[in-house]
N, C-alpha and C positions, 0 to 999 in steps of 0.2 A: 237264722240265715243273715244275721246282721253284717258280718264281714265278708260274706261269700260273693256278693255282687261285685265289689271292687276287685276281688281276686280274679274272678272270671273276666272282668273288663281288662285287667292287667295282662292276662295270658292270651286273650283273644288275638291281638296282632301277631303274636308268635305262631299261634295255631294257623291263622290265615296265611301267613307267609310260607308255612310249610305245606299248605294245601290240605291240612287236616280238618277234622270236624269235631265239634264238642257235643257230647251226648251226656244225659244224666248218668251218674255213677252206677245206678241199679240196672242200666241197660248196657253196661260195658261188657265187651266180649273178651276172650282170652288174649287177644293181640292188642287191646286198647290199654292206654296208660291212664290210671286213675290218679288224679291229683287231690291231695288233702290240704285243708287249711284249718289250723287250730284244732287238729285232732279229728276232723270229720272229713269224709270223702265229699268233695264239692262237685267235681266234674271229671268226666273221662274224655280223653283225647283219642280220637280214632285217626291213626296215621295213614297217609295215602300209600298206595303201592308205589314202588320206585319209579315206574314208567309214568305214572300219573304226576309224580313230583316233578319230573323233568318237563312235562307239558306245562305244569303250573309255573315253573321257573322261567321257561321261555315266554309264556304269556306275560309274566311280571316284567321281564326285560323289555318286551315290546311296549308295554304301558309306560315304562320309564323313558324309553326312547321317543315315545309319541308317534311311532310309525312302525310298519312291519320290519322285522330284522333283515329281511331280504333287500330292503331299500338302503341299508347301511353301506358305506364305502368299505373297501378291503381292510383298511386299518381298523375300523370299528368292528368288523366281523372277526378279525383276529383277536381283538380284545374280548369279545363275547366268548370265543372259544377258550381263551385263557381263563376267564372267570368260571365258565362251566367246568373246565377241567379241575380247577381248584375245588369246586363243589362236588366233584365225583360223578359228573354227568356221563362220563364215558365208561363207567363201570356198569351202567345199566344196559341190559340187552337191547340192542338196536339203537343205542345212544348216539352213535356217529350218524346213522341214517336219519334219526329224528332231528338232530341238530343241522345236518346238511339240508334237509328239507326246509326247516325254518329259516335258514340263512339264504336259501336259493342257490346253493352251490353243490358240487358233487362231494361224495364221500372222500374221494381222492384229495380234494381241496382241504377238507377238514383235517385229514391226516397230515397234509403239508403244513397247515397252521400248527398242529400239535408238534410235529417234528421241528419246526422252526423255533417254537417256544423252548423245546428241550435242548436245542443246539446253542441257544443264546445264554 
């Protein structure tokens, strides 16, 4: 286990950013991704469901802003929608509704922000 701990420490920020979890490789399920280091299975990554990922991304954006996304001004909300679109947030079922709720706007407003982005 000499080189394993640095490897786990190195991948942990990525797993956390995705909203995933790390589990021992012998507890990996069929949907988990097993990571190997120097020929040995070291850790398995349990990926979140897409809807959970969107919630995780929204929470991370709120932490980065230091306030609820609903408190942002219109221009900042448009930027949030642009970032989320680039990350595939609107491919998730109920993605528009989830984002609209987090931003404190209507679905119609989110669609307007998306259309504005495509028109420019």
